[in-house]
C-alpha positions in Angstrom: -14.3 -15.9 -33.9 -14.5 -14.7 -30.3 -18.1 -15.9 -29.7 -18.4 -17.6 -26.3 -14.9 -16.5 -25.3 -16.0 -15.4 -21.9 -16.7 -18.9 -20.7 -13.6 -20.5 -22.1 -10.2 -21.1 -20.5 -7.5 -18.4 -20.9 -5.2 -21.0 -22.5 -7.8 -21.7 -25.1 -8.2 -18.0 -25.8 -4.4 -17.7 -26.2 -4.4 -20.5 -28.7 -7.2 -18.8 -30.6 -5.3 -15.5 -30.5 -2.4 -17.2 -32.2 -4.6 -18.3 -35.0 -6.4 -15.0 -35.6 -5.7 -12.8 -38.6 -8.1 -10.0 -38.0 -7.0 -6.9 -36.1 -10.3 -6.3 -34.4 -10.9 -9.9 -33.3 -7.2 -10.2 -32.2 -7.4 -7.0 -30.2 -10.6 -8.2 -28.5 -9.0 -11.5 -27.5 -5.7 -9.8 -26.4 -7.6 -7.4 -24.1 -9.7 -10.3 -22.6 -6.6 -12.3 -21.9 -4.7 -9.4 -20.2 -7.8 -8.4 -18.2 -8.2 -12.0 -17.0 -4.5 -12.1 -16.1 -4.8 -9.1 -13.8 -7.5 -10.8 -11.8 -5.5 -14.1 -11.4 -4.2 -15.4 -8.1 -0.5 -16.3 -8.0 -1.1 -20.0 -8.6 -3.2 -19.2 -11.7 -0.5 -16.9 -13.0 2.2 -19.6 -12.5 0.0 -22.1 -14.3 -0.4 -19.6 -17.2 3.3 -19.1 -17.4 3.7 -22.9 -17.4 1.4 -23.1 -20.4 3.4 -20.4 -22.2 6.7 -22.1 -21.4 5.8 -25.7 -22.1 2.7 -25.5 -24.2 4.1 -23.0 -26.7 7.6 -24.4 -27.0 9.6 -24.9 -30.2 9.6 -28.3 -31.8 13.2 -29.6 -31.9 12.5 -32.0 -34.7 11.0 -29.2 -36.8 14.1 -27.1 -36.1 16.4 -29.9 -37.2 14.4 -30.6 -40.3 14.3 -26.9 -41.3 18.0 -26.5 -40.7 18.7 -29.6 -42.9 16.5 -28.2 -45.6 18.3 -24.8 -45.5 21.7 -26.5 -45.5 20.8 -28.6 -48.6 19.0 -25.8 -50.5 19.8 -22.3 -49.1 17.2 -19.9 -50.2 14.9 -17.1 -48.9 12.1 -19.6 -48.5 14.2 -22.3 -46.6 15.8 -19.7 -44.4 12.3 -18.2 -43.5 11.1 -21.7 -42.7 14.2 -22.3 -40.4 13.7 -19.0 -38.6 10.0 -19.7 -38.1 10.8 -23.1 -36.7 13.3 -21.7 -34.2 10.9 -19.2 -32.7 8.6 -20.5 -30.0 4.9 -19.6 -30.3 5.0 -17.8 -27.0 7.0 -15.0 -28.6 4.2 -14.4 -31.1 1.7 -14.6 -28.3 3.5 -11.8 -26.4 3.6 -9.7 -29.6 -0.1 -10.2 -30.1 -0.9 -9.3 -26.5 1.0 -6.1 -27.1 -1.3 -4.9 -29.9 -3.8 -3.2 -27.6 -3.4 0.2 -26.0 -1.7 -0.2 -22.6 -0.6 -3.7 -23.6 3.1 -2.9 -23.2 2.8 -1.7 -19.6 0.7 -4.8 -18.8 3.4 -7.1 -20.3 6.1 -5.4 -18.3 4.1 -6.0 -15.2 3.6 -9.6 -16.3 7.3 -10.1 -16.5 7.7 -8.7 -13.1 5.5 -11.4 -11.8 7.4 -14.0 -13.8 10.7 -13.0 -12.3 9.3 -13.5 -8.8 8.4 -17.1 -9.7 11.8 -18.0 -11.2 13.7 -18.8 -7.9 11.3 -21.6 -7.1 10.3 -22.5 -10.7 13.4 -22.5 -12.8 11.6 -24.4 -15.5 10.0 -21.1 -16.5 13.3 -19.5 -17.4 12.9 -20.1 -21.2 9.9 -17.8 -21.1 11.9 -15.1 -19.4 14.5 -15.4 -22.1 11.8 -14.7 -24.7 10.5 -11.7 -22.7 14.0 -10.3 -22.4 14.6 -10.8 -26.1 11.5 -8.9 -27.1 11.9 -6.2 -24.5 15.4 -5.6 -25.6 14.1 -4.7 -29.1 11.0 -2.8 -27.9 12.9 -0.7 -25.4 16.2 0.0 -27.3 17.7 3.4 -27.3 16.1 4.5 -30.6 12.6 4.3 -29.0 13.5 6.2 -25.8 12.9 9.8 -25.2 15.1 11.8 -22.8 13.0 14.3 -20.8 13.9 16.8 -18.1 11.9 16.3 -15.0 11.4 19.5 -12.9 8.9 21.1 -10.5 6.7 22.1 -13.4 6.3 18.4 -14.6 2.9 16.8 -14.3 2.0 15.8 -10.8 1.6 12.1 -11.8 5.2 12.1 -13.0 6.4 13.8 -9.7 4.5 11.2 -7.7 6.3 8.4 -9.5 9.7 10.0 -8.9 9.0 9.9 -5.1 7.8 6.3 -5.3 10.6 5.0 -7.5 13.6 6.8 -5.9 15.7 3.8 -4.9 19.0 5.4 -3.5 18.2 8.4 -1.3 14.5 8.3 -0.2 12.4 11.4 -0.9 10.6 12.1 2.4 8.1 14.7 1.3 7.0 17.1 -1.4 9.2 19.7 0.1 12.2 17.3 -0.2 11.3 16.6 -3.8 11.0 20.3 -4.5 14.5 20.9 -3.1 15.9 18.4 -5.6 14.1 19.7 -8.7 13.5 23.4 -8.5 16.8 25.1 -7.5 19.0 26.5 -10.3 21.8 24.0 -9.5 19.7 20.9 -9.6 18.6 18.8 -12.6 16.7 15.5 -13.1 16.3 13.6 -16.4 14.4 10.4 -17.3 14.0 8.0 -20.2 10.4 7.5 -21.3 8.9 5.2 -23.9 6.0 6.2 -26.1 4.0 3.1 -25.2 4.3 4.0 -21.5 4.3 7.7 -21.8 3.5 8.5 -18.2 6.0 6.1 -16.7 9.7 6.9 -16.3 11.8 3.8 -17.1 14.9 5.2 -15.3 15.8 8.7 -14.0 19.0 10.4 -12.7 19.2 13.2 -10.2 22.0 15.7 -10.8 23.6 18.3 -8.6 25.7 21.1 -10.1 28.6 22.0 -7.8 32.0 23.6 -7.5 34.4 20.7 -7.1 33.8 17.0 -6.6 31.7 16.3 -3.5 32.6 13.8 -0.8 29.3 13.6 1.1 25.7 13.1 0.2 24.7 15.0 3.3 26.3 18.2 1.9 24.4 17.8 -1.4 21.0 17.2 0.3 21.2 19.4 3.4 18.1 21.3 4.2 18.2 25.1 3.8 21.3 25.2 1.6 21.9 28.2 -0.6 21.6 27.3 -4.3 24.3 28.5 -6.7 23.9 29.7 -10.3 24.2 26.9 -12.7 26.7 28.7 -15.0 29.1 29.0 -12.1 29.4 25.2 -11.6 32.3 23.2 -12.8 31.0 19.7 -11.8 27.9 17.7 -12.6 27.2 15.1 -9.9 25.0 12.1 -10.7 24.0 11.3 -7.2 21.0 9.0 -7.6 20.1 6.7 -10.5 16.8 4.8 -10.1 15.4 2.0 -12.3 11.6 2.3 -12.2 10.3 -0.9 -13.8 11.1 -4.2 -12.2 9.7 -6.0 -15.2 12.5 -4.5 -17.3 15.3 -6.0 -15.2 18.3 -6.8 -17.4 17.4 -4.2 -20.0 20.2 -1.6 -19.7 19.2 2.1 -19.8 21.7 3.6 -17.3 24.7 3.6 -19.7 22.9 5.6 -22.4 21.2 7.9 -19.8 24.4 9.0 -18.1 26.2 9.6 -21.4 23.3 11.5 -23.0 22.8 13.7 -19.9 26.5 14.4 -19.7 26.6 15.4 -23.4 23.5 17.6 -23.1 24.8 19.3 -19.9 28.2 20.0 -21.5 26.4 21.7 -24.3 24.1 23.7 -22.0 26.8 24.6 -19.5 30.2 24.7 -21.3 32.0 25.5 -18.0 31.4 22.0 -16.7 34.6 20.1 -16.5 33.8 17.1 -14.3 31.0 14.5 -14.7 31.0 12.3 -11.6 28.8 10.1 -9.5 28.5 10.0 -5.8 27.6 6.3 -5.5 26.7 3.8 -2.8 28.7 0.7 -2.1 25.9 -1.7 -1.4 27.8 -4.9 -1.1 30.6 -3.7 1.3 29.3 -4.7 4.7 28.1 -8.1 3.6 31.6 -8.8 2.2 33.3 -7.4 5.3 31.3 -9.5 7.7 32.4 -12.6 5.8 36.1 -11.6 5.7 39.0 -11.5 8.2 38.6 -7.7 8.3 35.3 -7.8 10.1 36.9 -7.6 13.6 38.8 -4.4 12.9 36.8 -1.9 10.8 36.8 1.2 12.9 39.0 3.9 11.4 39.7 2.0 8.3 36.3 2.3 6.5 37.8 4.3 3.6 40.7 1.9 2.9 38.6 -1.2 3.3 36.0 0.2 0.9 38.7 0.9 -1.7 40.1 -2.6 -1.2 36.7 -4.2 -1.6 35.9 -2.2 -4.8 39.3 -3.2 -6.4 39.9 -6.7 -5.1 36.6 -8.4 -4.2 35.6 -10.4 -7.3 32.9 -12.7 -8.5 33.8 -16.2 -9.9 33.9 -14.7 -13.4 36.6 -12.1 -12.4 34.2 -9.1 -12.4 33.9 -6.8 -9.4 31.6 -8.2 -6.7 29.9 -4.8 -6.1 27.0 -4.3 -8.6 27.3 -0.5 -8.7 31.0 -0.8 -9.5 30.2 -3.3 -12.3 27.7 -0.9 -13.7 29.8 2.3 -13.8 33.1 0.6 -14.7 31.2 -1.2 -17.5 30.1 2.2 -18.7 33.7 3.3 -19.0 33.9 5.4 -15.8 37.0 5.7 -13.6 37.0 4.9 -9.9 38.0 8.3 -8.8 37.8 8.7 -5.0 36.5 6.8 -1.9 35.0 8.7 1.0 34.3 7.7 4.6 31.3 9.2 6.5 29.8 10.1 3.1 26.3 8.7 3.8 25.3 8.7 7.4 21.7 7.7 6.7 20.4 4.4 8.2 20.7 2.7 4.9 24.2 4.1 4.2 25.5 2.9 7.5 23.9 -0.5 7.1 25.3 -1.2 3.7 28.8 0.4 3.8 29.4 2.0 7.2 28.7 5.3 5.5 31.4 5.0 2.7 30.7 6.2 -0.8 32.6 6.4 -4.1 33.0 8.9 -7.0 33.0 7.4 -10.5 34.4 9.9 -13.0 33.1 10.0 -16.5 35.9 11.4 -18.7 34.1 11.7 -22.0 37.4 11.3 -23.9 38.3 8.0 -22.1 34.9 6.2 -21.8 35.3 4.0 -24.8 38.9 2.9 -24.0 38.0 2.2 -20.3 34.9 0.2 -21.3 36.9 -2.0 -23.8 39.6 -2.7 -21.2 37.1 -3.6 -18.5 34.9 -5.8 -20.7 37.8 -7.5 -22.5 40.4 -7.8 -19.8 38.4 -7.0 -16.6 40.8 -4.1 -16.0 39.5 -1.6 -13.5 40.2 2.1 -14.3 41.1 3.7 -10.9 42.9 6.7 -9.6 46.2 6.6 -7.7 44.4 7.6 -4.6 42.0 4.7 -4.7 44.8 2.2 -5.4 46.9 3.7 -2.7 44.1 3.3 -0.1 43.7 -0.4 -1.2 47.4 -1.0 -1.0 47.4 -0.2 2.8 45.1 -3.1 3.3 47.1 -5.4 1.0 50.3 -4.7 3.0 48.6 -6.0 6.1 47.7 -9.4 4.6 
């Protein structure tokens, strides 16, 4: 079935793969297609995505006819025919490409390429819908394994933590060691069995007494570690998504809740589960607002006002980190000035950061209010800070 495949077009091989029934021949074709894809130039990749989008599309007439048949004679057979007509062939192609060892990771990388093409080639968006649909099933919580990541973890995993850290850069192996080895530090990641060596997302945790107001205090060199069982607070100070090809597949919600639950079992003295989060959209918003000319000394109040009042067209908070944590059911607990004096922290928020508090007894109610009514759960102190700005306008 695969005789002469090497000299044929990749699109022809894809069509043949869709028609195969043998596991061996199908695997051979899938590997050849994926190997070829890796060697393609950008224009060749875009053309291949165009073939998948437009050449393996659904047939609207077949869908209409199948729906009519099911409507007239509802049965298992007519329903199966309708479902088959509704599914584009490209979904089955992606499934068949996934049948070889390592195929899942290659498909995640393929979607990363696809996402880079979408701004200039919106006609490819239906293909991304199908990738997202399949990945949402393949990477659902039931398949994910929560693993602790520590100084004894395999070197390949530690290297990836350094590379993927997206919030507070890890400058050296010594820096990494200071985040993983001390008794008052933890790190956890979600892994998938089909990508065993690749973290999908990880969270770094500091165990502290009290809720911190500065990332410098958490990451200061030469600090003295405390015993874990004397801490009353777990601080999620950095959450990093590792796979750009899994954009839109939510892991953070499950990760934070699972880690909080596990830590509360391990360390029953923990009373507070909070983040120390960046405010990445603050300065961009400020520079487009009337407040831009008078920021000095008001960083904290302006940050609180931005987090509570700056909204997208759909009524959701403008800040992406706020949307994430509030959508998880967290409470906007406290806003701090001069909390991140790194170059990045000053550039994106004048150094301001925010604590989101995860009250495990209130998460569900807060989530429902936020999703249903766009109600932001926030402390009196945060609302009070914002009110000082409102009174000026």
